[in-house]
C-alpha positions as CSV (number, residue, x, y, z in Angstrom):
1,M,114.3,59.3,-187.5
2,P,111.4,59.5,-190.0
3,N,108.5,57.2,-189.6
4,I,106.0,56.7,-192.5
5,R,103.8,54.1,-190.8
6,P,101.0,56.7,-190.2
7,L,101.2,57.6,-193.9
8,A,100.8,53.9,-194.9
9,I,97.9,53.4,-192.5
10,L,96.2,56.6,-193.8
11,A,96.6,55.6,-197.4
12,I,95.2,52.1,-197.0
13,A,92.4,53.3,-194.7
14,T,91.3,55.8,-197.3
15,L,91.4,53.3,-200.1
16,L,89.4,50.7,-198.2
17,A,87.0,53.0,-196.4
18,G,83.9,51.1,-195.4
19,P,82.6,48.7,-192.8
20,A,84.7,45.7,-191.9
21,S,83.6,42.5,-193.5
22,A,84.7,38.9,-194.0
23,A,87.3,38.1,-196.6
24,D,85.9,37.7,-200.1
25,S,86.9,34.5,-201.9
26,L,87.8,34.2,-205.6
27,L,84.3,32.7,-206.3
28,D,82.6,35.6,-204.5
29,V,84.5,38.1,-206.6
30,Y,83.8,36.2,-209.8
31,Q,80.1,36.1,-209.2
32,R,80.1,39.8,-208.5
33,A,82.0,40.4,-211.8
34,L,79.4,38.3,-213.7
35,Q,76.8,40.8,-212.5
36,N,78.7,44.0,-212.8
37,D,81.5,43.8,-215.3
38,P,80.6,46.0,-218.4
39,T,82.7,43.8,-220.7
40,I,80.7,40.6,-220.0
41,R,77.4,42.4,-220.1
42,E,78.4,43.8,-223.5
43,A,79.3,40.3,-224.6
44,E,75.9,39.1,-223.5
45,A,74.0,41.8,-225.3
46,T,76.1,41.1,-228.4
47,Y,75.2,37.4,-228.2
48,L,71.5,38.2,-227.8
49,A,71.6,40.6,-230.7
50,L,73.3,38.1,-233.0
51,A,71.0,35.3,-232.0
52,E,68.1,37.2,-233.7
53,V,69.5,36.3,-237.1
54,K,67.7,32.9,-236.9
55,P,64.1,34.2,-236.5
56,Q,64.9,36.9,-239.1
57,A,66.1,34.3,-241.6
58,R,63.0,32.1,-240.9
59,A,60.7,35.1,-241.3
60,A,61.9,35.6,-244.9
61,L,60.5,32.2,-245.8
62,L,57.1,32.5,-244.0
63,P,54.1,34.3,-245.5
64,S,53.9,38.0,-245.3
65,V,50.3,39.2,-244.7
66,S,49.2,42.9,-244.7
67,V,45.9,44.6,-244.4
68,G,44.9,48.1,-245.5
69,A,42.0,50.4,-245.2
70,N,41.0,53.6,-247.0
71,V,38.4,56.3,-246.7
72,G,37.9,59.2,-249.0
73,S,35.6,61.9,-250.4
74,Q,35.5,63.6,-253.9
75,Y,33.5,66.6,-255.0
76,T,33.4,67.9,-258.6
77,D,31.5,70.9,-260.1
78,Q,31.9,70.9,-263.9
79,L,30.5,73.4,-266.4
80,G,29.7,72.2,-270.0
81,G,27.3,72.4,-272.9
82,A,24.4,70.2,-274.1
83,T,21.8,70.3,-276.9
84,F,18.2,70.8,-275.7
85,G,15.3,71.4,-278.0
86,G,17.4,72.0,-281.1
87,G,19.7,74.5,-279.4
88,V,22.8,74.5,-277.3
89,Q,22.4,75.3,-273.6
90,G,24.9,75.6,-270.8
91,T,25.0,72.8,-268.3
92,R,26.5,72.2,-264.9
93,A,27.3,68.8,-263.5
94,V,27.8,68.3,-259.8
95,T,29.2,65.0,-258.4
96,D,29.7,64.2,-254.8
97,T,31.4,60.8,-254.0
98,D,32.1,59.2,-250.6
99,S,34.1,55.9,-250.5
100,H,35.6,53.5,-248.0
101,G,37.0,50.0,-248.1
102,W,39.7,47.6,-247.0
103,S,42.1,45.1,-248.6
104,L,44.1,42.0,-247.6
105,S,47.3,40.9,-249.4
106,L,49.6,37.9,-249.0
107,T,53.1,37.2,-250.3
108,Q,54.7,33.8,-250.0
109,T,58.1,32.7,-251.2
110,I,57.9,29.5,-253.1
111,F,61.6,29.2,-254.2
112,D,64.5,31.4,-253.3
113,W,67.8,29.6,-252.9
114,G,69.5,32.5,-251.1
115,R,66.8,32.7,-248.4
116,Y,66.9,28.9,-247.8
117,T,70.7,28.9,-247.5
118,T,70.6,32.0,-245.2
119,L,68.3,30.0,-242.8
120,K,70.9,27.2,-242.7
121,Q,73.7,29.7,-242.2
122,A,71.8,31.4,-239.3
123,D,72.3,28.2,-237.2
124,K,76.1,28.6,-237.6
125,R,75.9,32.3,-236.8
126,V,74.0,31.7,-233.6
127,A,76.4,28.9,-232.6
128,R,79.4,31.2,-233.2
129,A,77.7,34.0,-231.1
130,Q,77.1,31.6,-228.3
131,T,80.7,30.4,-228.5
132,D,82.1,33.9,-228.3
133,Y,79.9,34.6,-225.3
134,E,81.2,31.5,-223.5
135,A,84.8,32.6,-224.4
136,A,84.1,36.0,-222.9
137,K,83.0,34.4,-219.6
138,Q,86.2,32.4,-219.6
139,A,88.2,35.5,-220.3
140,L,86.4,37.2,-217.5
141,L,87.4,34.5,-215.1
142,I,91.0,34.9,-216.1
143,R,90.8,38.7,-215.7
144,V,89.2,38.4,-212.3
145,A,91.8,35.9,-211.1
146,T,94.6,38.0,-212.4
147,A,93.4,41.1,-210.7
148,Y,92.5,39.2,-207.5
149,F,96.0,37.7,-207.2
150,N,97.6,41.0,-208.2
151,V,96.0,42.5,-205.1
152,L,97.3,39.7,-202.9
153,A,100.8,40.0,-204.4
154,A,100.8,43.7,-203.8
155,K,99.7,43.2,-200.2
156,D,102.5,40.7,-199.7
157,N,104.9,43.2,-201.3
158,L,103.8,45.9,-199.0
159,A,104.1,43.7,-195.9
160,S,107.6,42.7,-197.0
161,A,108.5,46.4,-197.5
162,V,107.2,47.3,-194.1
163,S,109.0,44.5,-192.5
164,A,112.3,45.4,-194.3
165,R,111.9,49.1,-193.3
166,E,111.4,48.1,-189.6
167,A,114.4,45.8,-189.6
168,I,116.6,48.4,-191.3
169,A,115.3,51.0,-188.8
170,R,116.5,48.8,-185.9
171,Q,119.8,48.3,-187.7
172,L,120.1,52.1,-188.0
173,E,119.4,52.6,-184.3
174,Q,121.9,49.9,-183.4
175,A,124.5,51.6,-185.7
176,Q,123.9,54.9,-184.0
177,R,124.4,53.5,-180.6
178,R,127.6,51.7,-181.6
179,F,128.9,54.8,-183.2
180,E,128.2,56.8,-180.0
181,V,130.4,54.5,-178.0
182,G,133.1,54.4,-180.7
183,L,132.7,50.9,-181.9
184,I,132.0,51.7,-185.6
185,A,132.8,54.6,-187.9
186,I,130.4,57.2,-189.1
187,T,130.3,55.6,-192.5
188,D,128.4,52.7,-191.1
189,V,125.7,55.0,-189.7
190,Q,125.5,56.8,-193.1
191,Q,125.2,53.5,-194.9
192,S,122.4,52.4,-192.5
193,Q,120.7,55.7,-193.0
194,A,120.9,55.4,-196.8
195,G,119.5,51.8,-196.5
196,Y,116.6,53.1,-194.4
197,D,115.8,55.9,-196.9
198,D,115.7,53.4,-199.7
199,S,113.4,51.2,-197.7
200,V,111.0,54.1,-197.1
201,A,110.9,54.8,-200.8
202,T,110.3,51.1,-201.5
203,E,107.4,51.1,-199.0
204,I,105.8,54.2,-200.6
205,Q,106.0,52.5,-204.0
206,A,104.5,49.3,-202.6
207,Q,101.6,51.4,-201.2
208,R,101.0,52.9,-204.6
209,L,101.1,49.4,-206.3
210,L,98.5,48.1,-203.8
211,A,96.2,51.0,-204.4
212,T,96.5,50.5,-208.2
213,S,95.8,46.8,-207.8
214,Y,92.6,47.5,-205.8
215,E,91.4,49.9,-208.4
216,Q,92.0,47.4,-211.2
217,L,89.9,44.9,-209.4
218,R,87.2,47.5,-208.6
219,E,87.1,48.4,-212.3
220,I,85.9,44.8,-213.0
221,I,83.4,44.2,-210.2
222,G,82.3,47.8,-209.8
223,D,82.8,47.8,-206.0
224,V,85.6,48.1,-203.5
225,V,86.7,45.0,-201.7
226,T,88.4,45.2,-198.3
227,E,89.7,41.7,-197.6
228,L,90.6,38.9,-200.0
229,A,91.2,35.3,-199.1
230,G,94.7,34.2,-199.7
231,P,96.2,30.7,-200.4
232,T,96.9,28.4,-197.5
233,D,100.5,27.8,-196.3
234,E,100.4,24.3,-197.7
235,L,99.2,25.2,-201.2
236,P,98.7,21.9,-203.2
237,L,101.0,21.9,-206.2
238,L,99.1,19.6,-208.5
239,S,100.5,18.5,-211.8
240,P,98.3,18.7,-214.9
241,D,96.0,15.7,-215.4
242,P,96.5,14.1,-217.9
243,A,100.3,14.4,-217.5
244,S,100.9,14.7,-221.3
245,P,101.1,17.9,-223.3
246,E,100.0,16.1,-226.4
247,Q,96.7,15.1,-224.8
248,W,96.1,18.7,-223.7
249,V,96.8,19.9,-227.2
250,R,94.4,17.4,-228.7
251,T,91.7,18.6,-226.3
252,A,92.4,22.2,-227.1
253,L,92.2,21.6,-230.9
254,G,88.8,20.3,-230.4
255,Q,87.4,22.5,-227.6
256,N,89.3,25.8,-227.4
257,L,86.5,28.3,-227.8
258,T,88.5,30.8,-229.9
259,L,89.4,28.0,-232.3
260,V,85.8,26.7,-232.3
261,S,84.6,30.3,-233.1
262,S,87.0,30.6,-236.0
263,R,85.9,27.2,-237.3
264,L,82.3,28.4,-237.3
265,A,83.3,31.6,-239.0
266,A,84.8,29.6,-241.9
267,E,81.6,27.6,-242.2
268,V,79.6,30.9,-242.2
269,A,81.8,32.2,-245.0
270,E,81.3,29.0,-247.0
271,Y,77.6,29.5,-246.8
272,D,78.1,33.0,-248.1
273,I,79.4,31.5,-251.3
274,D,76.2,29.4,-251.8
275,I,74.1,32.5,-251.0
276,Q,75.8,34.6,-253.6
277,K,75.6,31.8,-256.2
278,G,71.9,31.7,-255.5
279,T,71.5,35.2,-257.0
280,R,72.0,33.5,-260.4
281,L,68.9,31.3,-259.9
282,P,65.3,32.2,-260.5
283,T,63.0,33.2,-257.6
284,V,59.3,32.3,-257.4
285,N,56.8,34.1,-255.3
286,L,53.0,33.9,-254.8
287,Q,51.0,37.0,-254.4
288,A,47.3,37.1,-253.5
289,A,44.9,40.0,-252.7
290,Y,41.3,40.6,-251.7
291,T,39.6,44.0,-251.8
292,D,36.2,45.2,-250.5
293,S,35.1,48.8,-251.0
294,T,32.0,51.0,-251.1
295,R,31.4,54.1,-253.2
296,D,28.4,56.4,-252.8
297,T,28.0,58.9,-255.7
298,L,25.4,61.6,-256.0
299,S,25.3,63.3,-259.5
300,T,23.1,66.3,-260.5
301,I,23.0,67.9,-264.0
302,Y,21.6,71.4,-264.5
303,P,19.4,72.7,-266.1
304,V,17.9,69.4,-267.1
305,P,14.8,69.0,-265.0
306,G,14.8,66.2,-262.7
307,V,16.2,65.2,-259.3
308,P,19.8,64.2,-258.3
309,I,20.6,60.6,-259.3
310,P,22.4,58.5,-256.6
311,I,24.8,55.9,-258.0
312,P,25.8,53.5,-255.2
313,Q,28.7,51.1,-256.0
314,K,30.1,48.2,-254.0
315,P,33.0,46.7,-255.9
316,V,34.5,43.4,-254.5
317,G,37.4,41.7,-256.0
318,H,40.3,39.3,-255.5
319,S,43.4,38.4,-257.4
320,W,46.4,36.1,-257.3
321,Q,49.5,35.7,-259.3
322,V,52.8,33.7,-259.3
323,N,55.8,35.8,-260.1
324,V,59.0,34.2,-261.6
325,Q,62.1,36.3,-261.9
326,F,65.2,35.2,-263.6
327,P,68.3,37.4,-263.6
328,L,69.8,37.5,-267.1
329,F,72.4,40.2,-266.8
330,T,73.4,42.4,-263.9
331,G,76.5,44.1,-265.3
332,G,78.8,41.5,-263.6
333,L,77.5,42.4,-260.1
334,N,76.5,38.8,-259.2
335,R,79.8,37.4,-260.5
336,S,81.8,39.9,-258.5
337,R,79.9,39.1,-255.3
338,V,80.5,35.4,-255.8
339,Q,84.2,36.0,-256.2
340,Q,84.2,38.3,-253.2
341,S,82.6,35.6,-251.0
342,V,85.2,33.1,-252.3
343,Y,88.1,35.4,-251.2
344,T,86.3,36.0,-247.8
345,H,86.1,32.2,-247.2
346,R,89.8,31.8,-248.1
347,A,90.7,34.5,-245.5
348,A,88.5,32.8,-242.9
349,T,90.2,29.4,-243.7
350,E,93.7,31.0,-243.2
351,E,92.6,32.6,-240.0
352,L,91.4,29.2,-238.8
353,E,94.8,27.8,-239.5
354,R,96.6,30.6,-237.8
355,I,94.4,30.3,-234.6
356,G,94.9,26.6,-234.7
357,R,98.6,26.9,-234.5
358,Q,98.3,29.7,-231.9
359,T,96.1,27.5,-229.8
360,E,98.6,24.6,-229.9
361,R,101.5,26.9,-228.9
362,Q,99.5,28.5,-226.1
363,T,98.4,25.1,-224.7
364,R,102.0,23.7,-224.7
365,D,103.2,26.9,-223.1
366,A,100.5,26.8,-220.4
367,Y,101.3,23.2,-219.7
368,L,105.0,23.9,-219.3
369,G,104.0,26.9,-217.2
370,V,102.3,24.8,-214.6
371,I,105.1,22.2,-214.5
372,S,107.8,24.8,-214.2
373,E,105.9,26.9,-211.7
374,I,105.5,23.9,-209.4
375,Q,109.3,23.5,-209.3
376,R,109.8,27.3,-209.0
377,V,107.5,27.5,-206.0
378,R,109.4,24.8,-204.2
379,A,112.8,26.3,-205.0
380,L,111.7,29.8,-203.9
381,K,110.3,28.5,-200.7
382,Q,113.7,27.0,-199.9
383,S,115.3,30.3,-201.1
384,V,113.3,32.2,-198.4
385,E,114.5,29.9,-195.7
386,S,118.1,30.2,-196.9
387,N,118.0,33.9,-197.1
388,R,116.4,34.1,-193.6
389,T,119.2,32.0,-192.3
390,A,121.8,34.1,-194.1
391,L,120.4,37.3,-192.6
392,R,120.6,35.9,-189.1
393,A,124.2,34.8,-189.7
394,T,125.1,38.2,-191.2
395,E,123.5,40.1,-188.2
396,A,125.4,37.8,-185.8
397,G,128.6,38.6,-187.8
398,F,127.9,42.3,-187.5
399,E,127.6,42.0,-183.8
400,V,131.1,40.5,-183.5
401,G,132.6,42.7,-186.2
402,T,133.1,40.2,-188.9
403,Q,130.3,41.6,-191.2
404,T,129.7,45.2,-192.2
405,T,126.6,47.3,-192.4
406,V,126.5,46.9,-196.1
407,D,126.5,43.1,-195.7
408,V,123.5,43.3,-193.3
409,L,121.6,45.6,-195.7
410,T,122.3,43.4,-198.6
411,S,121.1,40.3,-196.8
412,Q,117.9,42.1,-195.7
413,K,117.2,43.2,-199.3
414,N,117.8,39.6,-200.5
415,L,115.4,38.2,-198.0
416,S,112.7,40.8,-198.9
417,T,113.2,40.0,-202.6
418,A,112.9,36.2,-202.0
419,E,109.7,36.6,-199.9
420,T,107.9,38.7,-202.5
421,T,109.1,36.5,-205.4
422,Y,108.0,33.4,-203.5
423,S,104.5,34.8,-202.8
424,R,104.2,35.9,-206.5
425,S,105.2,32.4,-207.7
426,R,102.3,30.8,-205.8
427,Y,99.8,33.1,-207.4
428,D,101.4,32.5,-210.8
429,Y,101.0,28.8,-210.3
430,I,97.3,29.2,-209.8
431,L,97.0,31.5,-212.8
432,N,98.9,29.0,-215.0
433,V,96.5,26.2,-213.9
434,L,93.5,28.3,-214.9
435,T,95.2,29.4,-218.2
436,L,95.8,25.8,-219.1
437,K,92.1,25.0,-218.6
438,Q,91.2,28.0,-220.7
439,A,93.5,27.0,-223.5
440,A,92.0,23.5,-223.5
441,G,88.5,25.1,-223.6
442,N,87.2,23.5,-220.5
443,L,87.6,26.3,-217.9
444,S,84.5,26.6,-215.8
445,V,83.2,27.7,-212.4
446,T,84.1,24.3,-211.1
447,D,87.8,25.2,-211.5
448,V,87.1,28.4,-209.5
449,E,85.5,26.3,-206.8
450,Q,88.6,24.1,-206.7
451,V,90.9,27.1,-206.4
452,N,88.6,28.5,-203.7
453,G,89.4,25.4,-201.6
454,W,93.0,26.4,-201.6
455,L,92.2,29.8,-200.1
456,H,91.4,30.8,-196.5
């Protein structure tokens, strides 16, 4: 008789290679994900990058000061003619100039409607970036919880598959013994063998599913976990508080982070309209400058007798001016940009309406999910007990000849299905609780800590 237990042990041991350690709780795994998940780190970097729009917008209204310096040298040797003593004589003029200096300039915006509006808009942009980052942390919590409970469900599924295979193996051994003494026909042995072969295939598939679930969790936290804490036998099935879907919807419409982000996006688009309208208004800027330079020039003219004549210069100057620019005609560019911003704002408004309706639907669905999952967990728990009782009765009937091998195999399969479905429903209940909090916009680490209290 084939035995795949060594194969199962080898597969799981290879997957979970490493020193034994205490079971990791959901909170432990979430904290590791906050540090190692590339998606949340990308969201954090994006938030920090977008937050820089505020100092950039403020800088456009503050003075711009620049300082410059120069140093140079110029040498000229020029031939020419001059009249000396009633005649024309050739001349040569040599000039050697060295210069250096520095300058200071200042530019200050006095009036620019677009820049003032951009500064106001920057607050909304930063608020939206922060909201998106908080939404990413909530999404990470749901991703971690989903992967976490998928691992537990896969482990339960494998345990149920192993238990079913062992039970069917005993059934096969019993059938072979009964056939050897002539109590049953060979068809019963063949049916038991077929059931055993199916259970082996099911166990292999369960091993594969568990390995995949571990890898999905490792992808998020960047490390392999060996043991995860599971829910207690007496999992508290708490109904949503408040027990009214309408109150949850009202909370979600005010706090759901995706909806809040869309609302801020619409406000940002509305500011864009004002910014583009500002291109039709005049702009006023102040410009001031101060210069200080030194020029040392040495000039010599030949053949006029004499000595070279140094001509030192030290020019110092300052200036200021106020520039006013008024756009008269831009070929329709400004008008087109205003119209474009109006359409963009309309699109953002429609998106806000769409996400508002989507949020309401998701909140109601999550609320109903918690309520229905509570009832489902209780029903499936009773189903497991009923199927276990049915299996014992079927096995007893097989002993006395009133039940067939097929009946026993069917009962065993029904019990295995009920056990895995029941364990999965408990995890789905917890995920629905977290999803409802996310839809309402108030999912936090506190909720993880509460769930952590349900694990051991």
